[in-house]
MISE-596106 format. One line per field, with one value per atom (N, C-alpha, C): residue number from 1; atom name; z, x, y. Coordinates in Angstrom, 3 decimals. Layout:
residues N
keba = NUM/...
rofi = CA/...
up = Z/...
east = X/...
north = Y/...
***
This chain:
residues 181
keba = 1/1/1/2/2/2/3/3/3/4/4/4/5/5/5/6/6/6/7/7/7/8/8/8/9/9/9/10/10/10/11/11/11/12/12/12/13/13/13/14/14/14/15/15/15/16/16/16/17/17/17/18/18/18/19/19/19/20/20/20/21/21/21/22/22/22/23/23/23/24/24/24/25/25/25/26/26/26/27/27/27/28/28/28/29/29/29/30/30/30/31/31/31/32/32/32/33/33/33/34/34/34/35/35/35/36/36/36/37/37/37/38/38/38/39/39/39/40/40/40/41/41/41/42/42/42/43/43/43/44/44/44/45/45/45/46/46/46/47/47/47/48/48/48/49/49/49/50/50/50/51/51/51/52/52/52/53/53/53/54/54/54/55/55/55/56/56/56/57/57/57/58/58/58/59/59/59/60/60/60/61/61/61/62/62/62/63/63/63/64/64/64/65/65/65/66/66/66/67/67/67/68/68/68/69/69/69/70/70/70/71/71/71/72/72/72/73/73/73/74/74/74/75/75/75/76/76/76/77/77/77/78/78/78/79/79/79/80/80/80/81/81/81/82/82/82/83/83/83/84/84/84/85/85/85/86/86/86/87/87/87/88/88/88/89/89/89/90/90/90/91/91/91/92/92/92/93/93/93/94/94/94/95/95/95/96/96/96/97/97/97/98/98/98/99/99/99/100/100/100/101/101/101/102/102/102/103/103/103/104/104/104/105/105/105/106/106/106/107/107/107/108/108/108/109/109/109/110/110/110/111/111/111/112/112/112/113/113/113/114/114/114/115/115/115/116/116/116/117/117/117/118/118/118/119/119/119/120/120/120/121/121/121/122/122/122/123/123/123/124/124/124/125/125/125/126/126/126/127/127/127/128/128/128/129/129/129/130/130/130/131/131/131/132/132/132/133/133/133/134/134/134/135/135/135/136/136/136/137/137/137/138/138/138/139/139/139/140/140/140/141/141/141/142/142/142/143/143/143/144/144/144/145/145/145/146/146/146/147/147/147/148/148/148/149/149/149/150/150/150/151/151/151/152/152/152/153/153/153/154/154/154/155/155/155/156/156/156/157/157/157/158/158/158/159/159/159/160/160/160/161/161/161/162/162/162/163/163/163/164/164/164/165/165/165/166/166/166/167/167/167/168/168/168/169/169/169/170/170/170/171/171/171/172/172/172/173/173/173/174/174/174/175/175/175/176/176/176/177/177/177/178/178/178/179/179/179/180/180/180/181/181/181
rofi = N/CA/C/N/CA/C/N/CA/C/N/CA/C/N/CA/C/N/CA/C/N/CA/C/N/CA/C/N/CA/C/N/CA/C/N/CA/C/N/CA/C/N/CA/C/N/CA/C/N/CA/C/N/CA/C/N/CA/C/N/CA/C/N/CA/C/N/CA/C/N/CA/C/N/CA/C/N/CA/C/N/CA/C/N/CA/C/N/CA/C/N/CA/C/N/CA/C/N/CA/C/N/CA/C/N/CA/C/N/CA/C/N/CA/C/N/CA/C/N/CA/C/N/CA/C/N/CA/C/N/CA/C/N/CA/C/N/CA/C/N/CA/C/N/CA/C/N/CA/C/N/CA/C/N/CA/C/N/CA/C/N/CA/C/N/CA/C/N/CA/C/N/CA/C/N/CA/C/N/CA/C/N/CA/C/N/CA/C/N/CA/C/N/CA/C/N/CA/C/N/CA/C/N/CA/C/N/CA/C/N/CA/C/N/CA/C/N/CA/C/N/CA/C/N/CA/C/N/CA/C/N/CA/C/N/CA/C/N/CA/C/N/CA/C/N/CA/C/N/CA/C/N/CA/C/N/CA/C/N/CA/C/N/CA/C/N/CA/C/N/CA/C/N/CA/C/N/CA/C/N/CA/C/N/CA/C/N/CA/C/N/CA/C/N/CA/C/N/CA/C/N/CA/C/N/CA/C/N/CA/C/N/CA/C/N/CA/C/N/CA/C/N/CA/C/N/CA/C/N/CA/C/N/CA/C/N/CA/C/N/CA/C/N/CA/C/N/CA/C/N/CA/C/N/CA/C/N/CA/C/N/CA/C/N/CA/C/N/CA/C/N/CA/C/N/CA/C/N/CA/C/N/CA/C/N/CA/C/N/CA/C/N/CA/C/N/CA/C/N/CA/C/N/CA/C/N/CA/C/N/CA/C/N/CA/C/N/CA/C/N/CA/C/N/CA/C/N/CA/C/N/CA/C/N/CA/C/N/CA/C/N/CA/C/N/CA/C/N/CA/C/N/CA/C/N/CA/C/N/CA/C/N/CA/C/N/CA/C/N/CA/C/N/CA/C/N/CA/C/N/CA/C/N/CA/C/N/CA/C/N/CA/C/N/CA/C/N/CA/C/N/CA/C/N/CA/C/N/CA/C/N/CA/C/N/CA/C/N/CA/C/N/CA/C/N/CA/C/N/CA/C/N/CA/C/N/CA/C/N/CA/C/N/CA/C/N/CA/C/N/CA/C/N/CA/C/N/CA/C/N/CA/C/N/CA/C/N/CA/C/N/CA/C/N/CA/C/N/CA/C/N/CA/C/N/CA/C/N/CA/C/N/CA/C/N/CA/C/N/CA/C/N/CA/C/N/CA/C/N/CA/C/N/CA/C/N/CA/C/N/CA/C/N/CA/C/N/CA/C/N/CA/C
up = 26.331/26.703/25.554/24.457/23.297/22.772/22.782/22.312/23.009/24.218/25.021/24.563/23.801/23.436/22.324/22.478/21.437/20.212/19.053/17.828/17.807/17.100/17.012/15.672/15.621/14.390/14.090/12.759/12.314/11.125/11.411/10.440/9.958/8.611/7.983/7.375/7.870/7.254/6.174/4.943/3.791/2.909/2.068/1.111/0.861/0.054/-0.280/0.948/0.943/1.973/1.933/3.102/3.182/3.203/3.083/3.072/4.453/5.531/6.890/7.567/7.103/7.683/9.160/9.545/10.987/11.840/11.435/12.252/12.356/11.259/11.287/12.092/11.890/12.592/14.099/14.483/15.904/16.477/15.663/16.110/16.280/15.396/15.519/16.788/17.042/18.247/19.500/19.513/20.679/20.912/19.826/20.009/20.337/19.899/20.058/20.991/21.250/22.020/21.274/19.930/19.079/19.266/19.287/19.433/18.164/18.243/17.097/16.811/15.510/15.113/13.835/13.718/12.566/11.695/10.460/9.607/9.283/9.248/8.968/9.989/11.252/12.269/12.058/11.100/10.782/9.636/9.005/7.890/8.334/7.499/7.796/7.647/8.208/8.070/6.567/5.815/4.416/3.623/3.922/3.313/3.572/4.841/5.261/4.551/4.424/3.771/2.297/1.658/0.211/0.052/0.848/0.728/1.021/2.103/2.451/1.306/0.524/-0.588/-1.830/-1.769/-2.911/-3.814/-3.397/-4.231/-3.768/-4.668/-4.203/-3.957/-3.033/-2.725/-3.864/-4.173/-5.083/-4.287/-4.947/-4.297/-3.427/-3.902/-3.131/-1.817/-1.723/-0.475/0.429/-0.221/0.543/1.151/0.504/1.038/2.450/2.857/4.278/5.229/4.847/5.668/5.797/4.701/4.766/5.562/5.403/6.162/7.685/8.055/9.477/10.024/9.217/9.639/9.764/8.821/8.945/10.232/10.480/11.680/12.929/12.954/14.104/14.383/13.293/13.480/13.887/13.363/13.719/15.187/15.627/17.068/17.993/17.618/18.424/18.378/17.225/17.151/18.086/18.133/19.003/20.462/20.764/22.157/22.429/21.377/21.564/21.469/20.791/20.770/19.331/19.253/17.958/17.663/16.322/15.957/14.873/14.829/13.706/13.319/12.044/11.454/10.420/10.497/9.469/8.479/7.261/6.319/4.880/4.043/2.640/1.939/2.005/1.416/-0.021/-0.822/-2.104/-3.161/-3.147/-4.182/-3.560/-4.406/-3.969/-3.475/-4.145/-3.708/-2.318/-1.989/-0.602/0.382/0.061/0.969/1.153/0.094/0.238/1.256/1.267/2.249/3.681/3.812/5.147/5.587/4.640/4.998/5.407/5.183/5.578/7.083/7.787/9.158/9.976/10.510/11.141/10.242/10.702/9.815/8.999/9.621/8.894/9.004/7.831/7.799/6.974/7.490/6.807/6.511/5.499/5.042/5.059/5.392/5.273/4.288/3.083/2.070/2.124/2.481/2.477/1.080/0.392/-1.040/-1.164/-2.056/-2.326/-3.423/-3.813/-4.922/-4.630/-5.654/-5.556/-5.050/-5.482/-5.105/-3.570/-3.018/-1.611/-0.801/-1.252/-0.590/-0.681/-1.860/-2.017/-1.117/-0.986/-0.084/1.355/1.798/3.116/3.315/2.382/2.523/2.602/1.884/1.865/3.182/3.935/5.213/6.414/6.249/7.455/7.684/8.966/9.401/9.967/9.711/10.435/9.805/8.645/7.995/6.890/6.818/5.799/4.371/4.232/2.888/2.202/1.148/0.493/-0.453/-0.658/-1.537/-2.990/-3.324/-4.662/-4.937/-3.927/-4.110/-4.217/-4.110/-4.168/-5.526/-6.623/-7.956/-8.156/-7.585/-7.707/-6.931/-5.766/-5.002/-5.718/-6.261/-6.925/-8.157/-8.795/-9.978/-9.746/-8.585/-8.249/-7.418/-6.940/-6.144/-6.863/-6.277/-6.751/-5.731/-6.149/-5.248/-4.764/-3.715/-3.148/-4.210/-4.337/-5.216/-4.478/-5.184/-4.571/-3.565/-3.770/-2.832/-1.630/-1.483/-0.391/0.653/1.836/2.889/3.321/3.277/3.616/3.093/3.368/2.930/2.399/1.514/0.924/1.489/2.036/2.613/1.887/1.571/0.886/1.923/1.733/2.756/2.799/2.065/2.219/3.541/4.132/5.446/6.517/7.592/8.693/9.322/9.979/10.518/11.509/12.352/13.386/12.662/11.544/10.744/10.020/9.577/8.943/9.948/11.191/12.214/12.520/12.738/13.030/11.899/10.663/9.499/9.441/9.667/9.626/10.696/11.950/13.040/12.717/12.240/11.912/10.794/9.692/8.550/8.674/9.532/9.851/10.965/11.574/12.680/13.938/14.141/15.345/16.463/17.665/18.785/19.496/19.563/20.249/21.677/22.131/23.490/24.015/23.130/23.578/22.497/22.414/21.360/21.444/20.336/20.221/20.488/21.419/21.674/22.632/23.164/24.102/23.511/24.249/23.772/23.511
east = 30.685/29.279/28.339/28.602/27.729/27.595/28.642/28.604/27.643/27.244/26.334/24.873/24.609/23.260/22.740/21.512/20.912/20.628/20.701/20.414/18.987/18.739/17.366/16.782/15.455/14.732/13.937/13.814/13.107/12.242/10.910/9.897/9.121/8.944/8.099/6.934/5.708/4.490/4.116/4.139/4.060/2.840/2.519/1.445/0.720/-0.214/-0.934/-1.876/-2.358/-3.201/-4.482/-4.930/-6.189/-5.919/-4.662/-4.398/-4.407/-4.332/-4.373/-3.022/-2.095/-0.750/-0.745/-1.514/-1.518/-2.051/-3.147/-3.773/-2.793/-2.168/-1.326/-0.029/0.586/1.787/1.523/0.363/0.051/-0.130/-0.781/-0.981/0.397/1.344/2.649/3.314/3.165/3.754/3.163/1.837/1.147/1.653/1.811/2.164/3.588/4.499/5.933/6.611/6.051/6.648/7.580/7.621/8.379/7.702/8.567/8.036/7.424/6.218/5.344/5.525/5.509/5.425/4.587/3.816/2.995/3.718/4.067/4.817/4.023/2.718/1.929/2.147/2.544/2.760/4.106/4.900/6.202/6.147/4.943/4.782/4.791/5.327/5.240/3.805/3.467/2.104/1.851/2.840/2.607/2.281/2.950/2.686/1.232/0.796/-0.541/-1.585/-1.307/-2.161/-2.336/-1.237/-1.235/-2.119/-1.910/-2.673/-4.117/-4.431/-5.792/-6.511/-5.820/-6.478/-6.501/-6.036/-6.072/-4.898/-3.844/-2.614/-1.587/-1.237/-0.267/1.107/1.851/3.191/4.157/5.135/6.166/7.343/8.343/9.555/10.283/10.280/10.937/10.281/8.963/8.253/8.453/8.704/8.843/10.239/11.311/12.658/12.882/12.560/12.815/12.036/10.781/9.924/10.600/11.066/11.660/12.962/13.752/15.019/14.702/13.576/13.197/12.791/12.100/11.730/12.983/13.922/15.139/15.946/15.955/16.667/15.982/14.630/13.888/14.292/14.287/14.595/16.051/16.983/18.366/18.593/17.875/17.931/17.449/16.349/15.893/16.895/17.512/18.543/19.684/20.093/21.164/20.843/19.502/19.084/18.840/19.016/18.801/17.315/16.477/15.037/14.603/13.866/13.314/12.033/11.734/10.639/9.741/8.531/7.627/6.999/7.086/6.694/5.620/4.509/3.480/3.804/4.237/4.662/4.405/3.940/3.624/4.841/6.026/7.182/6.985/6.309/5.791/6.852/7.920/8.987/10.240/11.005/12.263/13.139/13.205/14.081/13.656/12.415/11.899/12.386/12.251/12.715/14.226/14.930/16.383/16.757/15.993/16.238/15.991/14.873/14.579/15.649/16.250/17.340/18.593/18.728/19.844/19.870/18.746/18.623/19.355/18.588/19.245/19.902/20.731/21.416/20.513/19.393/18.517/17.063/16.423/15.007/14.330/13.208/12.427/11.036/10.365/9.136/7.960/6.823/5.545/4.727/4.590/3.779/2.339/1.449/-0.011/-0.562/-0.939/-1.334/-2.801/-3.470/-4.873/-5.506/-6.719/-7.415/-7.828/-7.743/-8.081/-9.487/-10.392/-11.830/-12.001/-11.322/-11.373/-10.771/-9.685/-8.989/-9.775/-10.292/-11.102/-12.340/-12.977/-14.105/-13.721/-12.550/-12.121/-11.839/-11.190/-10.883/-12.151/-13.204/-14.393/-15.102/-14.879/-15.559/-14.773/-13.528/-12.786/-12.985/-13.021/-13.290/-12.010/-11.893/-10.816/-9.401/-9.274/-7.991/-7.828/-6.675/-6.531/-6.274/-6.040/-5.736/-7.028/-7.466/-8.705/-8.552/-9.657/-9.662/-9.258/-9.388/-9.010/-7.505/-6.707/-5.251/-4.787/-5.775/-5.403/-4.750/-5.385/-4.793/-3.380/-3.063/-1.686/-0.700/-1.180/-0.312/-0.134/-1.154/-1.008/-0.142/-0.226/0.589/2.084/2.452/3.923/4.404/3.485/3.825/4.770/5.898/6.878/6.889/6.545/6.499/7.957/8.001/9.327/10.087/11.376/12.231/12.713/13.177/13.605/14.726/15.575/16.656/16.207/14.981/14.513/13.852/14.413/13.852/12.401/11.569/10.215/9.266/7.945/6.880/5.750/4.931/3.833/2.528/1.609/0.407/-0.808/-1.807/-3.026/-4.062/-4.526/-5.363/-6.769/-7.130/-8.437/-8.538/-7.367/-7.372/-7.769/-8.469/-8.785/-7.508/-7.578/-6.411/-5.652/-6.317/-5.615/-4.838/-5.383/-4.661/-3.436/-3.576/-2.451/-1.293/-1.678/-0.645/0.029/-0.731/-0.144/0.802/0.295/1.113/2.414/2.332/3.594/4.529/4.023/4.900/5.508/4.733/5.216/6.243/5.897/6.724/8.032/8.055/9.279/10.126/9.503/10.178/10.354/9.382/9.297/8.751/9.253/8.705/7.663/6.482/5.343/5.655/5.484/5.636/7.032/7.985/9.396/10.197/10.080/10.742/12.235/12.870/14.297/14.768/15.654/16.138/15.262/14.165/13.306/12.316/11.262/10.213/10.607
north = -5.350/-5.257/-5.476/-4.721/-4.797/-6.180/-6.988/-8.361/-9.240/-8.907/-9.692/-9.472/-8.424/-8.046/-9.006/-9.479/-10.334/-9.431/-10.087/-9.275/-8.813/-7.696/-7.174/-7.588/-7.534/-7.808/-6.560/-6.216/-5.048/-5.440/-5.333/-5.793/-4.591/-4.531/-3.513/-4.198/-3.862/-4.401/-3.408/-3.812/-2.927/-3.246/-2.271/-2.412/-1.104/-1.097/0.116/0.465/1.703/2.161/1.329/0.972/0.152/-1.349/-1.758/-3.234/-3.818/-2.998/-3.583/-3.504/-2.729/-2.615/-2.360/-1.352/-0.951/-2.061/-2.634/-3.759/-4.948/-5.278/-6.470/-6.100/-4.951/-4.565/-4.542/-3.899/-3.927/-5.301/-6.167/-7.606/-8.303/-8.013/-8.619/-8.120/-6.790/-6.227/-6.895/-7.021/-7.619/-9.054/-9.823/-11.234/-11.378/-10.482/-10.695/-9.726/-8.621/-7.557/-6.616/-6.761/-5.833/-4.428/-3.398/-2.036/-1.571/-1.130/-0.720/0.803/1.067/2.487/2.475/3.622/3.881/4.948/4.581/5.523/6.745/6.651/7.837/8.972/8.568/9.600/10.315/9.901/10.489/11.476/11.566/12.453/13.927/14.795/16.221/16.706/17.805/18.414/18.664/19.043/19.409/18.108/16.993/15.708/15.310/15.411/15.033/15.890/17.185/18.149/17.769/17.439/17.015/15.765/14.767/13.530/13.768/14.480/14.785/15.502/16.337/17.047/16.153/14.920/13.998/14.040/14.718/14.882/13.754/12.846/11.848/12.510/11.876/12.348/11.953/12.880/12.459/11.990/11.485/11.002/12.054/13.269/14.367/14.542/14.398/14.462/13.273/12.101/10.855/10.660/11.135/10.874/11.254/12.507/12.828/11.968/11.592/10.718/9.387/8.813/7.481/7.505/8.539/8.687/8.743/9.429/9.514/8.145/7.378/6.052/5.123/5.184/4.437/4.832/6.138/6.635/6.106/6.103/5.579/4.131/3.340/1.921/1.782/2.564/2.457/2.837/3.853/4.297/3.164/2.517/1.349/0.222/-0.032/-1.111/-0.772/0.506/0.923/0.687/0.733/0.531/-0.989/-1.833/-3.248/-3.646/-2.792/-3.025/-3.406/-4.466/-4.862/-4.103/-3.895/-3.062/-3.745/-3.212/-3.507/-2.191/-1.909/-0.629/-0.863/-0.094/-0.108/1.013/0.644/1.616/1.143/1.963/1.566/0.934/1.537/0.954/0.447/1.267/0.765/0.420/1.138/0.912/0.268/-0.445/-0.992/0.106/1.235/2.316/2.826/2.782/3.205/2.194/0.921/-0.152/-0.100/0.328/0.495/1.535/2.652/3.662/3.113/2.403/1.833/0.846/0.168/-0.756/-0.084/1.231/1.956/2.232/1.936/2.161/1.079/0.025/-1.053/-2.064/-2.947/-3.840/-4.803/-5.207/-6.185/-5.709/-5.558/-5.214/-6.259/-6.765/-7.829/-7.213/-7.718/-7.118/-8.146/-7.677/-8.398/-7.638/-8.099/-7.389/-7.937/-7.055/-7.349/-7.034/-8.074/-7.901/-8.325/-7.601/-7.980/-7.229/-7.574/-7.008/-5.581/-4.793/-3.379/-3.163/-3.960/-3.815/-3.943/-5.003/-5.255/-4.050/-3.565/-2.512/-1.203/-0.928/0.307/0.272/-0.928/-1.103/-0.796/-1.325/-1.028/0.406/1.083/2.435/3.333/2.981/3.790/3.646/2.580/2.404/2.912/3.268/3.694/5.164/5.496/6.859/7.504/8.802/9.532/9.383/8.826/8.719/9.709/10.327/11.431/10.869/9.622/9.085/8.727/9.488/9.203/7.929/7.295/6.121/6.499/7.787/8.228/8.062/7.947/7.786/6.334/5.405/4.024/3.669/4.184/3.850/4.343/5.521/6.056/5.214/4.714/3.814/2.438/1.890/0.620/0.796/1.973/2.146/2.205/2.589/2.639/1.430/0.595/-0.559/-1.494/-1.744/-2.809/-3.921/-5.122/-6.236/-6.587/-7.272/-7.662/-8.481/-8.106/-8.889/-10.115/-11.097/-12.404/-12.157/-11.129/-10.868/-10.049/-9.675/-8.904/-9.856/-9.833/-10.727/-10.350/-11.365/-11.108/-12.106/-11.802/-12.730/-11.857/-12.520/-11.886/-12.643/-11.886/-12.466/-11.874/-12.749/-12.319/-11.787/-10.637/-9.952/-10.469/-11.515/-12.058/-12.879/-13.221/-13.836/-12.838/-13.290/-12.376/-11.853/-10.679/-10.030/-10.963/-11.652/-12.489/-13.628/-14.123/-15.137/-14.544/-13.333/-12.604/-12.440/-12.036/-11.804/-13.126/-14.189/-15.502/-15.994/-15.840/-16.194/-15.440/-14.092/-13.292/-13.781/-13.913/-14.333/-15.685/-16.625/-18.010/-17.943/-17.269/-17.354/-16.573/-15.573/-14.865/-15.494/-16.491/-17.200/-16.363/-15.449/-14.624/-15.554/-15.318/-16.120/-15.289/-15.807/-15.099/-14.856/-13.614/-13.275/-13.012/-13.133/-12.911/-12.252/-10.913/-10.161/-10.367/-10.551/-10.572/-9.128/-8.942/-7.574/-6.795/-7.411/-6.731/-5.832/-5.479/-4.625/-3.154
***
C-alpha cells in the first residue's frame, strides 16, 4: 500500500524576521495546496517571552523548537501530506535538524537589505519579535550552501511575485499538491 503513495514535498521558507516568510509560505500553500505551518507557533512560552523582551534565543533554546518542527514535517510525511513551513532556519545546523524530519526538505531563502527589513518590522503590529533583534539574526545567518536544495529570492519583489518565483523555481505544480493538502 505504501508504495502507491506519491512522494511528498517539504518546503521551508527561511530568512530573518521581517523578510516575509509567513506571507510567502501562505501564498505557496494557497497556490499548491501544501499544508502550511508557522514555526513561531511552535515556540515555547519562555522563548516567546525572551524574544518579546529583546533577548535573542541561544542554540539551547532553539534545539527543542527545531526538533518539534522536524517532527511535525515527519508526521505529515507519514500521512502522505506535503508541507510548507515559515521558519527562520538561520544556520546550516538548524537546517540540518529540520532535514532530520521528512526525507527531503527544500528551502526558499528570502534575502534582502537590512534597511528594508527593519522598515517592515517597524510597521508590523502584534508580533513579539522586536526590530532590535534583527542585527542578532543577521549576525548568525548562514546562507544556503551549494549542497542544500533550494532557491534564494530577493525580497524587493512584491509578495505575489515571490510566491510565483518560488513555485516555479522549485517545480511545484500550482493547485495540485504532491502528496495532497
